[in-house]
KEFI-491190 format. One record per residue: residue number from 1; chain; x negated, y negated, z of N, C-alpha, C, O in turn. Coordinates in Angstrom, 1 decimal. Example, Ala and Ser with C-alpha at 12.3 -4.5 7.8 and 13.67 -1.06 7.14 Angstrom:
REM KEFI-491190
(r 1,"A",(-13.2,5.7,7.8),(-12.3,4.5,7.8),(-13.2,3.3,7.8),(-14.2,3.3,8.5))
(r 2,"A",(-12.8,2.2,7.1),(-13.7,1.1,7.1),(-12.9,0.0,7.9),(-13.4,-1.1,8.0))
END
This chain:
REM KEFI-491190
(r 1,"A",(-230.3,-114.5,85.1),(-230.9,-113.4,84.4),(-229.7,-112.5,83.9),(-228.8,-112.2,84.7))
(r 2,"A",(-229.7,-112.1,82.7),(-228.7,-111.2,82.2),(-229.0,-109.8,82.5),(-230.1,-109.3,82.3))
(r 3,"A",(-227.9,-109.1,83.1),(-228.1,-107.7,83.4),(-228.0,-106.9,82.2),(-227.4,-107.3,81.2))
(r 4,"A",(-228.7,-105.7,82.1),(-228.8,-104.9,80.9),(-227.4,-104.5,80.4),(-227.2,-104.4,79.2))
(r 5,"A",(-226.5,-104.2,81.3),(-225.2,-103.6,80.8),(-224.3,-104.8,80.3),(-223.2,-104.5,79.7))
(r 6,"A",(-224.6,-106.1,80.6),(-223.8,-107.2,80.1),(-223.9,-107.2,78.6),(-223.0,-107.9,78.0))
(r 7,"A",(-224.8,-106.6,77.9),(-224.9,-106.7,76.5),(-223.9,-105.8,75.8),(-223.7,-105.9,74.6))
(r 8,"A",(-223.3,-104.9,76.6),(-222.3,-104.0,76.0),(-220.9,-104.5,76.2),(-220.6,-105.2,77.2))
(r 9,"A",(-219.9,-104.2,75.3),(-218.6,-104.7,75.5),(-217.9,-103.9,76.6),(-218.4,-102.9,77.1))
(r 10,"A",(-216.7,-104.3,76.9),(-215.9,-103.5,78.0),(-215.5,-102.2,77.4),(-215.5,-102.0,76.2))
(r 11,"A",(-215.2,-101.3,78.4),(-214.6,-100.0,78.0),(-213.2,-100.3,77.4),(-212.6,-101.3,77.7))
(r 12,"A",(-212.8,-99.4,76.5),(-211.4,-99.5,75.9),(-210.4,-99.2,77.0),(-210.5,-98.2,77.7))
(r 13,"A",(-209.4,-100.1,77.1),(-208.3,-100.0,77.9),(-207.1,-100.4,77.2),(-207.0,-101.5,76.6))
(r 14,"A",(-206.0,-99.6,77.1),(-204.8,-99.9,76.4),(-203.7,-100.5,77.4),(-203.7,-100.0,78.6))
(r 15,"A",(-202.9,-101.4,77.0),(-201.8,-101.9,77.8),(-200.8,-100.7,77.9),(-200.9,-99.7,77.1))
(r 16,"A",(-200.0,-100.7,78.9),(-199.0,-99.6,79.1),(-198.1,-99.4,77.9),(-197.6,-100.4,77.3))
(r 17,"A",(-198.0,-98.2,77.4),(-197.2,-97.9,76.2),(-197.7,-98.4,74.9),(-197.0,-98.5,73.9))
(r 18,"A",(-199.0,-98.9,74.9),(-199.5,-99.5,73.7),(-200.6,-98.6,73.0),(-201.1,-98.9,71.9))
(r 19,"A",(-200.9,-97.5,73.6),(-201.9,-96.6,73.1),(-201.4,-96.0,71.8),(-200.4,-95.2,71.9))
(r 20,"A",(-202.1,-96.2,70.6),(-201.6,-95.7,69.4),(-202.0,-94.2,69.2),(-201.5,-93.5,68.2))
(r 21,"A",(-202.8,-93.6,70.0),(-203.3,-92.3,69.8),(-202.2,-91.2,70.0),(-201.4,-91.4,71.0))
(r 22,"A",(-202.1,-90.3,69.1),(-201.1,-89.2,69.3),(-201.5,-88.2,70.3),(-200.7,-87.4,70.8))
(r 23,"A",(-202.8,-88.1,70.7),(-203.2,-87.1,71.7),(-203.1,-87.6,73.1),(-202.6,-86.9,74.0))
(r 24,"A",(-203.4,-88.9,73.3),(-203.4,-89.4,74.7),(-202.5,-90.7,74.9),(-202.8,-91.6,75.6))
(r 25,"A",(-201.4,-90.7,74.1),(-200.6,-92.0,74.1),(-200.1,-92.5,75.4),(-199.8,-93.7,75.5))
(r 26,"A",(-200.1,-91.6,76.4),(-199.7,-92.1,77.8),(-200.8,-92.4,78.7),(-200.7,-92.7,79.8))
(r 27,"A",(-202.0,-92.3,78.1),(-203.3,-92.5,78.9),(-203.8,-93.9,78.6),(-204.1,-94.2,77.4))
(r 28,"A",(-204.0,-94.7,79.5),(-204.5,-96.1,79.2),(-205.9,-96.2,78.8),(-206.4,-97.2,78.3))
(r 29,"A",(-206.7,-95.1,79.1),(-208.1,-95.2,78.9),(-208.7,-94.4,77.7),(-209.9,-94.4,77.5))
(r 30,"A",(-207.8,-93.9,76.9),(-208.2,-93.2,75.7),(-208.8,-91.8,75.9),(-208.9,-91.3,77.0))
(r 31,"A",(-209.1,-91.2,74.8),(-209.6,-89.8,74.8),(-210.6,-89.6,73.7),(-211.0,-90.5,73.0))
(r 32,"A",(-211.1,-88.3,73.6),(-212.1,-87.9,72.6),(-211.6,-88.3,71.2),(-212.4,-88.5,70.3))
(r 33,"A",(-210.3,-88.2,70.9),(-209.7,-88.4,69.6),(-209.7,-89.9,69.2),(-209.8,-90.2,68.0))
(r 34,"A",(-209.5,-90.8,70.2),(-209.4,-92.2,69.8),(-210.5,-93.1,70.1),(-210.6,-94.3,69.7))
(r 35,"A",(-211.5,-92.7,71.0),(-212.6,-93.5,71.3),(-213.8,-93.2,70.4),(-213.8,-92.1,69.8))
(r 36,"A",(-214.7,-94.1,70.3),(-215.9,-93.8,69.5),(-216.7,-92.7,70.2),(-216.5,-92.6,71.4))
(r 37,"A",(-217.5,-91.9,69.5),(-218.3,-90.9,70.1),(-219.1,-91.4,71.3),(-219.3,-90.7,72.3))
(r 38,"A",(-219.7,-92.6,71.1),(-220.6,-93.2,72.1),(-219.8,-93.5,73.4),(-220.3,-93.1,74.4))
(r 39,"A",(-218.7,-94.1,73.3),(-218.0,-94.5,74.5),(-217.5,-93.3,75.2),(-217.6,-93.2,76.4))
(r 40,"A",(-217.0,-92.3,74.5),(-216.5,-91.1,75.1),(-217.6,-90.4,75.9),(-217.4,-90.0,77.0))
(r 41,"A",(-218.7,-90.2,75.2),(-219.9,-89.5,75.8),(-220.4,-90.3,77.0),(-220.7,-89.7,78.1))
(r 42,"A",(-220.5,-91.6,76.9),(-221.0,-92.5,78.0),(-220.1,-92.3,79.2),(-220.5,-92.1,80.4))
(r 43,"A",(-218.8,-92.4,79.0),(-217.8,-92.2,80.1),(-218.0,-90.9,80.8),(-218.0,-90.8,82.0))
(r 44,"A",(-218.1,-89.8,80.0),(-218.3,-88.5,80.5),(-219.6,-88.4,81.3),(-219.6,-87.9,82.5))
(r 45,"A",(-220.7,-88.9,80.8),(-222.0,-88.9,81.5),(-221.9,-89.7,82.8),(-222.4,-89.2,83.8))
(r 46,"A",(-221.2,-90.8,82.8),(-221.0,-91.6,84.1),(-220.2,-90.8,85.1),(-220.5,-90.8,86.3))
(r 47,"A",(-219.2,-90.1,84.6),(-218.4,-89.3,85.5),(-219.2,-88.2,86.1),(-219.0,-87.9,87.3))
(r 48,"A",(-220.1,-87.5,85.3),(-221.0,-86.5,85.8),(-221.8,-87.1,86.9),(-222.0,-86.4,88.0))
(r 49,"A",(-222.4,-88.3,86.7),(-223.3,-88.9,87.7),(-222.6,-89.2,89.0),(-223.1,-88.9,90.0))
(r 50,"A",(-221.4,-89.7,88.9),(-220.6,-90.1,90.0),(-220.3,-88.8,90.8),(-220.3,-88.7,92.0))
(r 51,"A",(-219.9,-87.7,90.1),(-219.5,-86.5,90.8),(-220.7,-85.9,91.5),(-220.6,-85.4,92.7))
(r 52,"A",(-221.9,-85.9,90.9),(-223.1,-85.4,91.5),(-223.5,-86.2,92.7),(-224.2,-85.6,93.6))
(r 53,"A",(-223.2,-87.4,92.7),(-223.6,-88.3,93.8),(-222.7,-88.1,95.1),(-223.1,-88.5,96.2))
(r 54,"A",(-221.6,-87.5,94.9),(-220.6,-87.4,96.0),(-221.2,-86.3,96.9),(-221.4,-85.2,96.5))
(r 55,"A",(-221.4,-86.6,98.2),(-222.0,-85.7,99.2),(-221.1,-84.4,99.3),(-221.7,-83.3,99.6))
(r 56,"A",(-219.8,-84.5,99.1),(-218.9,-83.4,99.2),(-219.2,-82.3,98.1),(-218.9,-81.1,98.3))
(r 57,"A",(-219.8,-82.8,97.0),(-220.1,-81.9,95.9),(-221.5,-81.3,95.9),(-221.8,-80.5,95.0))
(r 58,"A",(-222.3,-81.6,96.9),(-223.6,-81.1,97.0),(-223.6,-79.6,96.9),(-223.0,-78.9,97.7))
(r 59,"A",(-224.4,-79.0,96.0),(-224.6,-77.6,95.8),(-223.5,-77.0,94.9),(-223.6,-75.8,94.6))
(r 60,"A",(-222.5,-77.7,94.6),(-221.4,-77.1,93.8),(-221.7,-77.3,92.3),(-222.5,-78.1,91.9))
(r 61,"A",(-221.2,-76.4,91.5),(-221.3,-76.5,90.1),(-220.5,-77.6,89.5),(-219.4,-77.9,90.0))
(r 62,"A",(-221.0,-78.2,88.5),(-220.3,-79.3,87.8),(-219.0,-78.7,87.2),(-219.1,-77.7,86.5))
(r 63,"A",(-217.9,-79.3,87.4),(-216.6,-78.8,86.7),(-216.7,-78.9,85.2),(-217.5,-79.7,84.7))
(r 64,"A",(-215.9,-78.2,84.5),(-215.7,-78.3,83.1),(-215.1,-79.7,82.8),(-214.7,-80.4,83.8))
(r 65,"A",(-215.2,-80.1,81.5),(-214.8,-81.5,81.2),(-213.4,-81.9,81.7),(-213.3,-82.9,82.3))
(r 66,"A",(-212.4,-81.0,81.5),(-211.1,-81.4,82.0),(-211.0,-81.5,83.5),(-210.4,-82.5,84.1))
(r 67,"A",(-211.7,-80.6,84.2),(-211.7,-80.7,85.7),(-212.5,-81.9,86.1),(-212.1,-82.5,87.1))
(r 68,"A",(-213.5,-82.2,85.5),(-214.3,-83.5,85.8),(-213.4,-84.7,85.6),(-213.4,-85.6,86.4))
(r 69,"A",(-212.7,-84.7,84.5),(-211.8,-85.9,84.2),(-210.8,-86.0,85.3),(-210.3,-87.2,85.6))
(r 70,"A",(-210.3,-85.0,85.9),(-209.3,-85.0,87.0),(-210.0,-85.4,88.3),(-209.4,-86.0,89.1))
(r 71,"A",(-211.2,-85.0,88.5),(-212.0,-85.3,89.7),(-212.5,-86.8,89.8),(-212.4,-87.4,90.9))
(r 72,"A",(-212.9,-87.2,88.7),(-213.4,-88.6,88.6),(-212.6,-89.4,87.6),(-212.8,-89.3,86.4))
(r 73,"A",(-211.7,-90.2,88.1),(-210.7,-90.9,87.3),(-211.4,-92.1,86.6),(-212.5,-92.6,87.0))
(r 74,"A",(-210.8,-92.6,85.5),(-211.3,-93.8,84.8),(-211.4,-95.0,85.8),(-212.2,-95.9,85.6))
(r 75,"A",(-210.5,-95.1,86.8),(-210.5,-96.2,87.7),(-211.7,-96.3,88.6),(-212.0,-97.3,89.2))
(r 76,"A",(-212.5,-95.2,88.6),(-213.8,-95.2,89.3),(-214.9,-95.8,88.4),(-215.9,-96.1,88.9))
(r 77,"A",(-214.6,-95.8,87.1),(-215.6,-96.3,86.2),(-215.4,-97.8,85.9),(-216.4,-98.6,85.8))
(r 78,"A",(-214.2,-98.3,85.7),(-213.9,-99.6,85.3),(-212.6,-100.1,85.9),(-211.8,-99.3,86.3))
(r 79,"A",(-212.4,-101.4,85.9),(-211.1,-101.9,86.3),(-210.1,-101.9,85.2),(-210.4,-101.3,84.1))
(r 80,"A",(-208.9,-102.4,85.4),(-207.8,-102.4,84.4),(-208.1,-103.1,83.2),(-207.4,-102.9,82.2))
(r 81,"A",(-209.1,-104.0,83.2),(-209.5,-104.7,82.0),(-210.6,-104.0,81.2),(-211.0,-104.5,80.1))
(r 82,"A",(-211.2,-103.0,81.8),(-212.3,-102.2,81.2),(-213.7,-102.7,81.7),(-214.7,-102.2,81.2))
(r 83,"A",(-213.7,-103.6,82.6),(-215.0,-104.1,83.1),(-215.6,-103.0,84.1),(-214.9,-102.5,84.9))
(r 84,"A",(-216.9,-102.8,83.9),(-217.5,-101.7,84.7),(-217.5,-102.1,86.2),(-217.7,-103.2,86.5))
(r 85,"A",(-217.3,-101.1,87.0),(-217.4,-101.3,88.5),(-218.9,-101.4,88.8),(-219.7,-100.9,88.1))
(r 86,"A",(-219.2,-102.2,89.8),(-220.6,-102.5,90.1),(-221.5,-101.3,90.3),(-222.7,-101.3,89.8))
(r 87,"A",(-221.1,-100.2,91.0),(-222.0,-99.0,91.2),(-222.1,-98.3,89.8),(-223.2,-97.7,89.6))
(r 88,"A",(-221.1,-98.3,89.0),(-221.2,-97.6,87.7),(-222.1,-98.4,86.8),(-222.9,-97.9,86.0))
(r 89,"A",(-222.0,-99.8,86.8),(-222.9,-100.6,86.0),(-224.4,-100.3,86.2),(-225.2,-100.4,85.3))
(r 90,"A",(-224.8,-100.0,87.4),(-226.2,-99.7,87.7),(-226.6,-98.4,87.0),(-227.8,-98.3,86.7))
(r 91,"A",(-225.7,-97.5,86.7),(-226.0,-96.2,86.1),(-225.8,-96.3,84.6),(-226.2,-95.4,83.8))
(r 92,"A",(-225.3,-97.4,84.1),(-224.8,-97.5,82.7),(-225.9,-97.3,81.7),(-225.8,-96.5,80.7))
(r 93,"A",(-227.1,-98.0,81.9),(-228.2,-97.9,80.9),(-228.7,-96.5,80.9),(-229.1,-95.9,79.8))
(r 94,"A",(-228.9,-95.8,82.0),(-229.4,-94.5,82.1),(-228.4,-93.5,81.4),(-228.9,-92.6,80.6))
(r 95,"A",(-227.1,-93.7,81.5),(-226.2,-92.9,80.9),(-226.2,-93.1,79.4),(-226.1,-92.1,78.6))
(r 96,"A",(-226.3,-94.3,79.0),(-226.4,-94.6,77.5),(-227.7,-94.0,76.9),(-227.6,-93.4,75.8))
(r 97,"A",(-228.8,-94.0,77.6),(-230.0,-93.5,77.1),(-229.9,-91.9,77.0),(-230.3,-91.4,75.9))
(r 98,"A",(-229.2,-91.3,77.9),(-229.0,-89.8,77.8),(-228.2,-89.5,76.6),(-228.5,-88.6,75.8))
(r 99,"A",(-227.1,-90.3,76.4),(-226.2,-90.1,75.3),(-226.8,-90.3,74.0),(-226.6,-89.5,73.0))
(r 100,"A",(-227.6,-91.4,73.9),(-228.2,-91.7,72.6),(-229.3,-90.6,72.2),(-229.4,-90.4,71.0))
(r 101,"A",(-229.9,-90.0,73.2),(-230.8,-88.9,72.9),(-230.1,-87.7,72.3),(-230.6,-87.0,71.4))
(r 102,"A",(-228.8,-87.5,72.8),(-228.1,-86.3,72.5),(-227.3,-86.4,71.2),(-227.0,-85.4,70.6))
(r 103,"A",(-227.0,-87.7,70.8),(-226.2,-87.9,69.6),(-227.0,-88.5,68.4),(-228.1,-89.0,68.7))
(r 104,"A",(-226.4,-88.5,67.3),(-227.0,-89.0,66.1),(-227.2,-90.6,66.2),(-226.3,-91.3,66.3))
(r 105,"A",(-228.5,-91.0,66.2),(-228.7,-92.4,66.4),(-228.2,-93.3,65.4),(-227.7,-94.5,65.7))
(r 106,"A",(-228.1,-92.9,64.1),(-227.6,-93.7,63.0),(-226.1,-94.0,63.2),(-225.6,-95.0,62.8))
(r 107,"A",(-225.4,-93.1,63.9),(-223.9,-93.3,64.0),(-223.5,-94.0,65.3),(-222.4,-94.2,65.6))
(r 108,"A",(-224.6,-94.4,66.1),(-224.3,-95.0,67.4),(-224.8,-96.5,67.5),(-225.3,-96.9,68.6))
(r 109,"A",(-224.6,-97.2,66.4),(-225.1,-98.6,66.4),(-224.3,-99.5,67.3),(-224.8,-100.5,67.9))
(r 110,"A",(-223.0,-99.2,67.5),(-222.2,-100.0,68.4),(-221.0,-99.1,68.9),(-220.8,-98.0,68.5))
(r 111,"A",(-220.2,-99.7,69.8),(-219.1,-99.0,70.4),(-218.0,-98.7,69.3),(-217.3,-97.7,69.4))
(r 112,"A",(-217.9,-99.5,68.3),(-216.8,-99.4,67.4),(-216.9,-98.4,66.2),(-216.1,-98.5,65.3))
(r 113,"A",(-217.8,-97.5,66.3),(-218.0,-96.4,65.3),(-216.9,-95.4,65.5),(-216.8,-94.8,66.6))
(r 114,"A",(-216.0,-95.2,64.6),(-214.9,-94.3,64.7),(-215.3,-93.0,64.1),(-216.3,-92.9,63.3))
(r 115,"A",(-214.6,-91.9,64.4),(-214.9,-90.6,63.9),(-215.0,-90.6,62.4),(-215.9,-90.0,61.8))
(r 116,"A",(-214.0,-91.2,61.7),(-214.0,-91.2,60.2),(-215.3,-91.9,59.7),(-215.7,-91.4,58.6))
(r 117,"A",(-215.8,-92.8,60.3),(-217.0,-93.5,59.9),(-218.2,-92.6,60.1),(-219.2,-92.7,59.4))
(r 118,"A",(-218.2,-91.8,61.2),(-219.3,-90.9,61.5),(-219.5,-89.9,60.4),(-220.6,-89.4,60.2))
(r 119,"A",(-218.4,-89.5,59.7),(-218.5,-88.4,58.7),(-218.9,-88.9,57.4),(-219.0,-88.1,56.5))
(r 120,"A",(-219.1,-90.2,57.2),(-219.5,-90.8,55.8),(-220.9,-90.5,55.5),(-221.4,-90.8,54.5))
END
């Protein structure tokens, strides 16, 4: 049986010193400037879910985006090839659903929608 998250490609991961982005060129996992809006938002939503599930964070306010990115690293979402970690894969469809409701459905047909294509 095919799992629901198997239908989606891997997360974007760049080889060391291969990231072409001028904003995050030293970051292997990309940023808001170089990832598609869907991938960036899904990653952020998954980080929020992981942060909220941590018992140490119970009752605390969710950190701002930068603080959340530092608290929940990309390595907690996927391996070095971009394959989702098992606990993250279970939350993936829920996160995608939340993101799709929040963003323009026409621009989110696949992961490869770039910002320039969104503005057409």
